[in-house]
N, C-alpha and C positions, 0 to 999 in steps of 0.2 A: 417856423423852423421844424424840420422833420426830426422825429424821435424814433430812431431805429429800434430801441428796446421794446416799443409797443407792438411791433410786427414780427416777433420771433416765432419760429415753429418749435414747439416743445413736443418731442417725440419720446415715447417710452422705450423704443427699440432703435438700434442704430440705422441711420439712413446711409445707403451705399451710392445712390445716384439720384439726381433730380432733373426733371424736365419741366419746361413751361410749354403747354400745348399752344398751337397756333392761335386759338381764341384769346390767349393771354389772361384768362379769368381765373385760372387755378394753377397750382403746382402739383406735379405728380412725383412721387418718390418710390424707389425700390428699397426694400428694407431687409435687415438681417433675418427676420422671421418669415421670409418668402412671401410677403404681402406687398401689394402696390397700394399706396395711400394717396388720396387726393385732399389737398388743403386749399382753403381760400387764400387770397393774397394777404389777409390779415392774420393768417396762421391757424384758423379754425379747421379742425379735421372734418372733412365732408363725407368721405367714403373710404372703405377698406375692402379690397378684393384680393383673392389669392392670385399670386403672380406666376404660379406653376401648375402643371397638371397633376392630378393624383392627390393622395392624402399625405403629402410630404410633411415632415416636421423639421424643426430647427437643427437637429443633429445631422441631418442629411445635406446641409449646405444653406447658403444664403444667396439672395439675389444680388447680382452685380449690376452690370450695365443693362439698360433697356432702351428701346426706341418705340416711337409711335408711327403708325401708318399716316399718310397725309390727311385722312379724314378724322384722325384721333379716335377711331372705333377700336383698333386692335393695338396691343402692346406685345412686342417680342422681348422676352427677358432671358438673360443668360444666368445660370445658376452655378455656384461654385462646385456642385457635384457633376458638372459637364453635361447638363441638360439645357436645352433651349425650348421655351414654351411660348406659344402665341395664344393670348387670352383676349376676350372682349373686355374692354376697359370698364364698362358699366356693370357687367354681371360677374366677371371673373371666370366665365366659362372658358375652359381650355378648348381651342379649336384646332390646334396642331401642336405636335411635340417632336423634337428630334433628340434622340439619345445616343450615347457613345461618342460624343464630341470629345476630342482630346488633343493633346500636343503630340506631334509626331516626334519620334526619337531619332534625331539626326545627330550622327556622330562624325 
């Protein structure tokens, strides 16, 4: 019999989004502290990388949705401060950033 309680992810910070890469061996999460975290399928934390460019802190917004490219090399993350960053998943190096993204004011 499967016991779900043995495979829980215990995170110290809120998780906003979760993806399972195509290899199916890990879980990737975007978190409220602007970090991308990788977990094993048993819930063990494997890696933490910055999910945004620059020296952002938690007061500037949190990561929302993110997606991976087909090779699982890059993650594009959307932050609540209206920035989009593309980072290398293994290193956290920001390779591209888009700023000034916003909601148009349609009346």
